[in-house]
N, CA, C and O of each residue as an XYZ file, in Angstrom:
364
protein
N     302.550     79.951    105.826
C     303.731     79.226    105.454
C     303.853     77.956    106.277
O     303.846     78.008    107.507
N     303.959     76.854    105.632
C     304.062     75.564    106.328
C     305.518     75.278    106.652
O     306.436     75.659    105.926
N     305.685     74.599    107.760
C     307.043     74.203    108.122
C     307.518     73.089    107.186
O     306.885     72.042    107.055
N     308.632     73.353    106.555
C     309.204     72.344    105.668
C     309.995     71.350    106.515
O     310.633     71.743    107.491
N     309.961     70.096    106.160
C     310.737     69.122    106.935
C     312.222     69.423    106.830
O     312.744     69.751    105.764
N     312.877     69.300    107.964
C     314.313     69.564    107.983
C     315.059     68.351    107.457
O     314.706     67.217    107.783
N     316.062     68.570    106.665
C     316.852     67.421    106.198
C     317.687     66.870    107.371
O     318.259     67.625    108.157
N     317.736     65.560    107.457
C     318.525     64.939    108.523
C     319.986     64.949    108.122
O     320.323     64.693    106.966
N     320.852     65.245    109.079
C     322.275     65.262    108.729
C     322.768     63.844    108.440
O     322.350     62.876    109.075
N     323.646     63.756    107.488
C     324.227     62.459    107.148
C     325.291     62.127    108.195
O     326.157     62.949    108.492
N     325.219     60.929    108.744
C     326.215     60.470    109.701
C     326.920     59.276    109.079
O     326.309     58.248    108.785
N     328.211     59.440    108.888
C     328.962     58.348    108.284
C     329.285     57.291    109.336
O     329.292     57.564    110.537
N     329.544     56.118    108.870
C     329.921     55.039    109.779
C     331.211     55.398    110.516
O     331.349     55.095    111.701
N     332.148     56.035    109.832
C     333.415     56.417    110.454
C     333.198     57.407    111.592
O     333.795     57.250    112.656
N     332.365     58.415    111.398
C     332.148     59.395    112.464
C     331.389     58.760    113.635
O     331.627     59.121    114.787
N     330.488     57.830    113.359
C     329.778     57.134    114.427
C     330.750     56.295    115.259
O     330.691     56.316    116.489
N     331.646     55.556    114.592
C     332.625     54.738    115.307
C     333.608     55.600    116.097
O     333.995     55.243    117.210
N     334.009     56.731    115.524
C     334.908     57.648    116.229
C     334.235     58.190    117.487
O     334.860     58.273    118.544
N     332.981     58.554    117.373
C     332.222     59.058    118.518
C     332.087     57.981    119.596
O     332.249     58.259    120.784
N     331.790     56.751    119.173
C     331.631     55.643    120.123
C     332.946     55.348    120.827
O     332.960     55.096    122.032
N     334.047     55.377    120.094
C     335.352     55.121    120.707
C     335.697     56.208    121.719
O     336.243     55.916    122.783
N     335.385     57.443    121.397
C     335.630     58.543    122.339
C     334.791     58.392    123.595
O     335.267     58.666    124.697
N     333.550     57.959    123.441
C     332.683     57.740    124.600
C     333.201     56.618    125.475
O     333.168     56.718    126.701
N     333.683     55.540    124.849
C     334.223     54.416    125.615
C     335.470     54.846    126.376
O     335.663     54.440    127.522
N     336.316     55.658    125.757
C     337.525     56.141    126.428
C     337.158     57.037    127.605
O     337.767     56.945    128.671
N     336.173     57.896    127.420
C     335.743     58.773    128.507
C     335.156     57.968    129.660
O     335.383     58.294    130.825
N     334.411     56.928    129.344
C     333.854     56.065    130.377
C     334.969     55.363    131.136
O     334.926     55.278    132.364
N     335.960     54.863    130.423
C     337.099     54.209    131.063
C     337.844     55.143    131.989
O     338.288     54.730    133.060
N     337.990     56.398    131.593
C     338.678     57.375    132.442
C     337.866     57.658    133.693
O     338.441     57.835    134.768
N     336.555     57.704    133.584
C     335.746     58.005    134.759
C     335.740     56.839    135.736
O     335.648     57.051    136.945
N     335.834     55.615    135.237
C     335.863     54.443    136.112
C     337.162     54.403    136.902
O     337.154     54.054    138.082
N     338.279     54.756    136.271
C     339.571     54.684    136.940
C     339.941     55.972    137.664
O     341.040     56.062    138.212
N     339.073     56.961    137.684
C     339.409     58.246    138.300
C     339.695     58.129    139.783
O     340.444     58.944    140.322
N     339.127     57.145    140.462
C     339.335     56.985    141.893
C     340.634     56.294    142.245
O     340.980     56.207    143.423
N     341.368     55.795    141.250
C     342.608     55.078    141.501
C     343.759     55.802    140.842
O     343.559     56.623    139.947
N     344.963     55.496    141.286
C     346.150     56.003    140.631
C     346.259     55.285    139.294
O     346.094     54.067    139.226
N     346.534     56.030    138.236
C     346.563     55.437    136.907
C     347.567     54.294    136.838
O     348.705     54.437    137.285
N     347.152     53.173    136.287
C     348.019     52.022    136.155
C     348.030     51.123    137.379
O     348.639     50.054    137.342
N     347.382     51.518    138.449
C     347.346     50.723    139.661
C     346.006     50.004    139.745
O     344.969     50.650    139.892
N     346.015     48.689    139.653
C     344.745     47.971    139.736
C     344.194     47.970    141.153
O     344.935     48.162    142.118
N     342.901     47.755    141.270
C     342.273     47.664    142.581
C     342.767     46.414    143.285
O     343.098     45.421    142.636
N     342.819     46.457    144.611
C     343.265     45.296    145.382
C     342.152     44.258    145.443
O     340.968     44.587    145.365
N     342.551     43.014    145.583
C     341.624     41.896    145.673
C     341.214     41.657    147.123
O     341.947     42.006    148.049
N     340.059     41.072    147.311
C     339.627     40.740    148.666
C     340.405     39.525    149.155
O     340.909     38.736    148.356
N     340.497     39.382    150.475
C     341.192     38.234    151.047
C     340.493     36.931    150.665
O     341.149     35.914    150.439
N     339.181     36.962    150.596
C     338.429     35.768    150.213
C     338.731     35.341    148.778
O     338.825     34.149    148.482
N     338.881     36.321    147.894
C     339.104     36.017    146.476
C     340.417     35.282    146.232
O     340.536     34.543    145.256
N     341.401     35.476    147.105
C     342.716     34.842    146.921
C     342.967     33.729    147.930
O     344.095     33.255    148.065
N     341.929     33.312    148.636
C     342.011     32.233    149.636
C     343.067     32.533    150.701
O     343.821     31.645    151.100
N     343.119     33.787    151.158
C     344.090     34.180    152.185
C     343.819     33.427    153.483
O     342.671     33.210    153.872
N     344.913     33.035    154.143
C     344.830     32.416    155.460
C     345.942     32.969    156.333
O     346.994     33.354    155.821
N     345.729     33.014    157.638
C     346.693     33.580    158.585
C     347.864     32.661    158.877
O     348.777     33.047    159.608
N     347.862     31.473    158.336
C     348.943     30.514    158.580
C     349.660     30.206    157.274
O     349.072     30.325    156.199
N     350.934     29.807    157.360
C     351.686     29.501    156.137
C     351.217     28.210    155.483
O     350.532     27.396    156.103
N     351.591     28.038    154.236
C     351.326     26.786    153.521
C     352.688     26.203    153.171
O     353.377     26.686    152.272
N     353.057     25.171    153.887
C     354.387     24.565    153.763
C     355.447     25.634    154.039
O     355.432     26.240    155.111
N     356.361     25.879    153.106
C     357.383     26.910    153.324
C     356.992     28.259    152.696
O     357.817     29.171    152.638
N     355.762     28.388    152.235
C     355.289     29.638    151.626
C     354.647     30.525    152.682
O     353.658     30.150    153.310
N     355.225     31.705    152.868
C     354.730     32.682    153.847
C     354.680     34.046    153.176
O     355.451     34.316    152.255
N     353.784     34.898    153.630
C     353.658     36.241    153.049
C     354.971     37.022    153.096
O     355.308     37.719    152.140
N     355.715     36.912    154.198
C     356.949     37.699    154.300
C     358.050     37.200    153.356
O     359.099     37.836    153.252
N     357.832     36.080    152.671
C     358.774     35.575    151.676
C     358.242     35.806    150.255
O     358.795     35.275    149.292
N     357.182     36.587    150.126
C     356.516     36.834    148.843
C     356.913     38.207    148.287
O     357.136     39.148    149.049
N     356.998     38.316    146.971
C     357.358     39.585    146.330
C     356.286     40.659    146.517
O     356.580     41.847    146.387
N     355.060     40.264    146.818
C     353.963     41.217    146.960
C     353.814     41.775    148.381
O     353.074     42.734    148.597
N     354.507     41.184    149.334
C     354.387     41.599    150.735
C     355.044     42.960    150.947
O     356.138     43.226    150.448
N     354.344     43.824    151.707
C     354.865     45.149    152.082
C     354.891     45.234    153.599
O     353.839     45.350    154.227
N     356.092     45.178    154.207
C     356.189     45.228    155.672
C     355.557     46.500    156.219
O     355.593     47.524    155.537
N     354.989     46.484    157.398
C     354.991     45.348    158.319
C     353.819     44.398    158.117
O     353.924     43.233    158.499
N     352.697     44.843    157.529
C     351.534     43.944    157.445
C     350.598     44.309    156.300
O     349.391     44.447    156.497
N     351.158     44.464    155.105
C     350.355     44.860    153.954
C     350.789     44.062    152.727
O     351.840     43.422    152.720
N     349.964     44.116    151.701
C     350.249     43.413    150.451
C     349.904     44.328    149.285
O     348.956     45.110    149.363
N     350.666     44.233    148.214
C     350.409     45.030    147.017
C     349.126     44.610    146.309
O     348.527     45.409    145.589
N     348.700     43.363    146.506
C     347.568     42.822    145.762
C     346.293     42.632    146.572
O     345.204     42.568    146.003
N     346.416     42.540    147.903
C     345.283     42.146    148.739
C     344.886     43.259    149.695
O     345.741     43.944    150.255
N     343.582     43.433    149.878
C     343.045     44.434    150.809
C     343.274     44.005    152.250
O     343.371     42.816    152.553
N     343.359     44.994    153.130
C     343.378     44.723    154.561
C     344.736     44.366    155.120
O     345.749     44.375    154.420
N     344.725     44.050    156.402
C     345.949     43.705    157.114
C     346.345     42.263    156.800
O     345.502     41.369    156.734
N     347.633     42.064    156.611
C     348.170     40.757    156.241
C     349.136     40.287    157.320
O     349.999     41.046    157.762
N     348.991     39.052    157.739
C     349.900     38.438    158.707
C     351.172     38.030    157.961
O     351.078     37.333    156.951
N     352.362     38.443    158.426
C     353.602     38.067    157.738
C     353.779     36.554    157.588
O     354.455     36.103    156.663
N     353.190     35.779    158.473
C     353.306     34.329    158.352
C     352.069     33.716    157.686
O     351.856     32.507    157.774
N     351.262     34.533    157.029
C     350.080     34.056    156.325
C     350.424     33.532    154.948
O     351.596     33.405    154.593
N     349.382     33.226    154.166
C     349.562     32.692    152.819
C     348.318     32.969    151.980
O     347.217     33.078    152.520
N     348.488     33.084    150.654
C     347.367     33.134    149.719
C     347.809     32.534    148.394
O     348.996     32.281    148.191
N     346.860     32.304    147.490
C     347.179     31.674    146.222
C     347.914     32.586    145.252
O     348.277     32.150    144.159
N     348.143     33.843    145.625
C     348.912     34.770    144.784
C     350.394     34.747    145.156
O     351.167     35.556    144.643
N     350.799     33.842    146.034
C     352.178     33.768    146.513
C     353.161     33.630    145.361
O     352.971     32.824    144.451
N     354.218     34.436    145.423
C     355.312     34.370    144.460
C     356.603     34.619    145.226
O     356.816     35.703    145.770
N     357.444     33.627    145.263
C     358.677     33.694    146.053
C     359.586     34.841    145.610
O     359.753     35.103    144.418
N     360.172     35.521    146.611
C     361.112     36.626    146.329
C     362.324     36.111    145.623
O     363.227     36.884    145.302
């Protein structure tokens, strides 16, 4: 008895797209698993041109993103209250 060729299952475009969308969602969940959901990763100090000195009247301690005593919601690392970066937004 010879082996008869097996018929290939029909895959519709809809089921392929549904499968791909599910895979993309699963990948997205695995990427964000290390963070609290909805909380973006912090930026590096270099990326936002952070400096330890103020720029005119703009200082970190007058910014909505500053978290006393020396932290920022958007930037990694220790922040000087009298520092400045390009993400400054007045309280």
